[in-house]
C-alpha positions in Angstrom: 145.8 -71.6 230.3 147.4 -68.8 228.2 149.7 -71.4 226.6 146.7 -73.6 225.8 144.8 -70.6 224.2 147.9 -69.7 222.2 148.1 -73.2 220.6 144.3 -73.1 220.0 144.8 -69.8 218.2 147.7 -71.1 216.1 145.8 -74.2 215.2 142.8 -72.1 214.1 145.0 -69.9 212.0 146.6 -72.9 210.2 143.1 -74.3 209.6 141.9 -71.1 208.1 145.0 -71.0 205.8 144.5 -74.6 204.7 140.8 -74.0 204.0 141.6 -70.8 202.1 144.2 -72.6 199.9 142.0 -75.7 199.3 139.0 -73.5 198.7 140.6 -71.7 195.9 140.5 -73.5 192.6 143.3 -72.0 190.6 144.1 -74.1 187.6 147.2 -73.4 185.4 147.6 -75.3 182.2 150.4 -75.1 179.7 149.4 -73.5 176.3 152.4 -73.8 174.0 150.7 -73.5 170.6 152.3 -71.1 168.3 150.3 -69.8 165.3 152.3 -67.4 163.3 150.5 -64.7 161.3 149.9 -66.4 158.0 149.0 -63.1 156.4 152.4 -61.5 157.1 153.8 -62.9 153.8 151.2 -61.1 151.8 151.8 -58.0 153.9 155.5 -58.1 153.0 154.6 -58.4 149.3 152.4 -55.3 149.7 155.2 -53.4 151.5 157.5 -54.1 148.6 155.0 -53.1 146.0 154.5 -49.8 147.8 158.3 -49.0 147.8 158.9 -46.1 145.4 162.5 -45.7 146.5 161.9 -42.6 148.5 161.8 -44.1 152.0 164.4 -46.0 153.9 163.8 -49.7 154.2 162.9 -49.5 157.9 160.0 -47.3 157.0 159.0 -49.6 154.1 159.0 -52.6 156.4 157.5 -50.8 159.4 154.6 -53.3 159.7 156.9 -56.3 159.7 157.7 -57.3 163.3 161.5 -57.6 163.9 163.2 -59.3 166.9 166.8 -58.3 167.7 168.0 -61.5 169.4 171.4 -60.2 170.4 171.6 -56.9 172.4 174.1 -55.9 175.2 172.5 -52.6 176.1 171.6 -53.5 179.6 175.3 -53.0 180.3 174.8 -49.3 179.6 172.5 -48.9 182.5 173.7 -48.0 186.0 172.0 -48.4 189.4 170.9 -44.8 189.5 167.2 -44.8 188.8 167.1 -41.5 187.0 169.9 -42.4 184.6 168.4 -45.9 184.1 165.1 -44.4 183.1 166.7 -41.9 180.8 168.6 -44.6 179.0 165.5 -46.7 178.8 163.7 -43.9 177.0 166.6 -43.4 174.6 166.7 -47.1 173.8 162.9 -47.3 173.2 163.1 -44.3 170.9 165.7 -46.0 168.7 163.7 -49.2 168.7 160.6 -47.4 167.7 162.5 -45.4 165.0 163.8 -48.6 163.4 160.8 -50.8 164.0 162.4 -53.2 166.4 159.5 -54.9 168.1 161.3 -57.1 170.6 164.8 -57.2 171.9 166.7 -60.1 173.6 168.4 -58.0 176.3 171.4 -58.7 178.4 174.6 -56.8 179.3 178.1 -57.9 180.2 179.0 -61.5 179.5 180.9 -64.4 181.2 182.3 -62.5 184.1 181.1 -61.5 187.6 180.0 -58.0 186.5 177.4 -59.7 184.3 175.4 -60.8 187.4 174.5 -57.1 187.9 173.6 -56.4 184.3 171.4 -59.6 184.3 169.4 -58.0 187.1 169.1 -54.9 185.0 167.8 -56.8 182.0 165.1 -58.2 184.3 164.4 -54.7 185.7 163.9 -53.4 182.1 161.7 -56.4 181.3 159.4 -55.8 184.3 158.9 -52.3 183.1 158.6 -53.0 179.4 157.4 -56.6 179.0 156.0 -55.9 175.6 159.4 -54.9 174.2 161.9 -57.2 175.9 162.9 -60.8 176.2 165.2 -61.0 179.3 168.4 -63.0 179.0 171.3 -63.6 181.4 175.0 -64.2 180.9 176.6 -64.0 184.3 177.3 -67.7 184.7 180.6 -69.4 185.7 181.4 -72.4 183.5 184.0 -74.3 185.5 182.8 -77.4 187.4 183.5 -75.9 190.8 181.0 -73.1 190.9 177.6 -74.8 190.3 176.8 -73.0 187.1 174.1 -75.4 186.1 172.3 -74.8 189.4 172.4 -71.0 188.9 171.1 -71.5 185.3 168.1 -73.6 186.7 167.3 -70.9 189.2 167.3 -68.2 186.6 165.1 -70.2 184.2 162.7 -71.0 187.0 162.4 -67.3 187.8 161.3 -66.6 184.3 164.2 -65.7 182.1 163.5 -66.8 178.5 167.0 -66.8 177.0 170.5 -67.7 178.1 173.6 -65.9 176.8 175.6 -64.6 175.2 178.0 -67.1 176.9 181.7 -67.0 175.9 182.4 -70.7 175.5 185.5 -70.0 173.5 187.3 -66.8 172.6 190.8 -66.2 171.1 190.6 -63.1 169.0 187.7 -61.1 170.6 188.3 -58.0 172.6 186.9 -60.0 175.6 189.6 -62.7 175.6 190.4 -62.1 179.3 186.9 -62.7 180.7 187.2 -64.7 184.0 184.1 -66.9 183.4 184.7 -67.8 179.7 185.2 -71.4 178.6 188.1 -73.1 176.8 185.8 -74.7 174.2 182.1 -75.5 173.7 182.2 -78.7 175.8 184.3 -77.4 178.6 183.6 -77.5 182.4 180.0 -77.6 183.4 178.7 -76.8 179.9 177.3 -80.3 179.3 175.1 -80.0 182.4 174.1 -76.4 181.4 173.0 -77.7 178.0 170.8 -80.3 179.6 169.1 -77.6 181.9 168.4 -75.3 179.0 166.9 -78.3 177.1 164.7 -79.1 180.0 163.3 -75.6 180.0 163.2 -75.3 176.1 165.2 -72.2 176.3 167.8 -71.3 173.6 171.4 -70.7 174.6 173.5 -68.1 172.7 177.1 -69.1 172.3 180.1 -66.9 171.4 182.6 -69.1 169.6 185.8 -67.7 168.1 187.5 -68.6 165.9 184.7 -70.5 164.1 187.0 -73.4 163.2 189.4 -76.0 164.5 188.8 -77.6 167.9 186.0 -75.1 168.7 183.9 -76.6 166.0 184.9 -80.1 166.9 183.7 -79.6 170.4 180.6 -77.8 169.2 179.7 -80.8 167.1 180.2 -83.0 170.1 177.7 -80.8 172.1 175.2 -80.8 169.2 175.3 -84.6 169.0 175.2 -85.3 172.7 172.4 -82.8 173.5 169.9 -83.2 170.6 167.1 -81.4 172.5 169.2 -78.3 173.3 168.6 -75.2 171.2 172.1 -74.0 170.2 172.4 -70.5 168.7 175.8 -69.6 167.2 176.2 -66.0 168.1 177.0 -63.6 165.2 177.7 -66.8 163.2 178.5 -65.0 160.0 181.4 -62.9 161.6 184.8 -64.0 160.2 183.0 -67.1 158.8 182.0 -68.4 155.4 178.7 -69.6 154.0 180.3 -73.0 153.3 181.4 -73.5 157.0 178.0 -72.5 158.2 176.3 -74.9 155.7 178.3 -77.8 156.9 177.0 -77.4 160.5 173.4 -76.8 159.3 173.5 -79.9 157.1 174.8 -82.2 159.8 172.9 -80.9 162.9 169.3 -79.9 163.1 169.6 -78.3 166.5 172.1 -75.5 165.5 170.8 -72.1 164.6 172.5 -68.9 163.6 172.3 -65.4 165.0 173.1 -63.5 161.8 174.7 -60.1 162.3 174.0 -58.3 159.0 175.7 -55.1 160.2 179.1 -56.9 160.2 178.8 -58.2 156.7 177.3 -55.0 155.2 179.4 -52.4 157.0 182.5 -53.7 158.8 185.7 -52.9 156.9 187.1 -56.4 157.6 184.1 -58.2 156.1 185.1 -60.3 153.1 181.5 -61.1 152.0 178.4 -59.3 151.0 174.9 -60.0 152.3 174.1 -61.5 148.9 176.7 -64.2 149.5 174.7 -65.6 152.4 171.2 -65.3 150.9 171.3 -68.8 149.2 172.3 -70.4 152.5 169.5 -68.6 154.4 167.0 -69.6 151.8 168.1 -73.2 151.9 167.6 -73.2 155.7 164.9 -70.6 156.3 164.0 -72.0 159.8 167.5 -71.8 161.2 168.3 -68.1 161.1 167.6 -65.0 163.2 168.8 -61.4 163.1 170.8 -59.7 165.8 172.4 -56.2 166.2 175.2 -57.1 168.6 174.5 -53.6 169.9 176.2 -52.3 166.8 179.6 -53.7 167.7 182.3 -51.7 166.0 179.9 -50.2 163.4 177.2 -48.4 165.5 173.7 -49.4 166.4 172.0 -47.5 163.6 174.0 -49.2 160.8 173.3 -52.5 162.5 169.6 -51.9 162.3 169.8 -50.6 158.7 171.7 -53.8 157.7 168.9 -56.0 159.2 166.5 -54.4 156.8 168.9 -54.7 153.9 169.1 -58.4 154.5 165.3 -58.7 154.9 164.9 -57.0 151.6 167.0 -59.6 149.8 165.0 -62.6 151.1 161.9 -64.1 149.7 158.8 -62.9 151.6 158.4 -66.5 153.1 161.9 -66.5 154.4 161.9 -62.8 155.4 159.0 -63.2 157.9 160.7 -66.3 159.5 164.1 -64.6 159.9 162.7 -61.3 161.0 160.7 -62.7 163.9 158.8 -65.9 163.5 161.7 -68.3 164.0 162.6 -66.8 167.3 159.1 -66.0 168.4 158.3 -69.7 168.1 161.0 -70.6 170.7 159.6 -68.0 173.1 156.0 -69.0 172.8 156.7 -72.7 173.2 158.4 -72.4 176.6 156.2 -73.9 179.4 155.4 -72.1 182.7 157.8 -73.1 185.5 157.0 -74.5 188.9 158.0 -71.2 190.5 155.7 -69.3 188.2 152.8 -71.5 189.0 153.5 -71.3 192.8 153.8 -67.5 192.5 150.5 -67.1 190.6 148.6 -69.2 193.2 150.2 -67.2 196.0 149.1 -63.9 194.4 145.6 -65.1 193.5 145.2 -66.2 197.1 146.2 -62.8 198.4 143.7 -61.3 196.0 141.0 -63.8 197.2 140.4 -65.1 193.7 138.7 -68.4 194.6 138.2 -69.8 191.1 140.3 -69.1 188.1 141.7 -71.0 185.2 144.7 -69.9 183.2 146.2 -71.2 180.0 149.8 -70.0 179.9 153.2 -70.3 178.5 156.3 -68.9 180.2 156.0 -65.4 178.7 152.3 -65.0 179.6 153.0 -66.4 183.1 155.6 -63.7 183.6 153.2 -61.0 182.5 150.4 -62.3 184.6 152.7 -62.3 187.7 153.6 -58.6 187.0 149.9 -57.7 186.7 148.9 -59.6 189.8 151.8 -58.2 191.8 150.7 -54.6 191.0 147.1 -55.5 192.0 148.4 -56.9 195.4 150.4 -53.7 195.9 147.4 -51.6 195.4 
């Protein structure tokens, strides 16, 4: 009799669960429209007219949003909450000082230690979703370690960028990284490119030197994966405008992370920012700005150089390069299956019977953070 009553109880509980789920009408639709601020060009003109030469450029352009698409500073965190929070505050202070509105944040790259800093970039993002786009770089590239599967799991979770990934490195200080590739079409990279294309997520590739077989294999990747968003990390470093132009002219799915700080302040730079301006103006939709965490020059100089580049561009190009080109990629990423499932799970716990959401991936993440806090209360 007790056993019979037990099964009756279980059946009743399952019935209640099914009725609860079916009774909740939670609709999630993709909203991938991106409408950039059409007034920002006029605002840039006004900023320039107000420049009397007394203020630094980052003050003059304070109202212009800027996205730093290449920042390793998650690697400066540790697992001690107090130190993590202290570093977060110091980072936010420098972002606020220099008017950096969003940062693509990751840490170590192409080695097992990057798995931990990837987690820290997500931790930062959960706490400061209005300041950070989380990226990940702890992915093995050889065919034996299921790198593409790991990439899919990360992108399902809600990461909005992949990289920096060392697909080729000969002269960098990080030549001994255990998870780096031998060239841009090595190992499981073709499968990884397909996964990032499926999720409409850009992949940031470190390629040095920017010539020879590395470029040959990069071209193969660009041709074979036309829907993948390839970003050439710090593409101006030890590179020439003519080399960059050749890639841009031949392939419309290659973009350049421009590191102004190297060109403006590194002693080994052989070019000026002005040397690259005609190229950027010719391809205004294909460039972004990145600080590379001030690699070999310091973060402040890196941010100063970003504004020096912006000041050389036409207002129409400046707003694209400063933020709109990259923001478009973020806003056009659809919500994932995991995100939809998580939202329905949380709304069920909150007993929200009827709700309709129009979301992209970013807004889905932020909604999950909000609902999770409400459930916790």
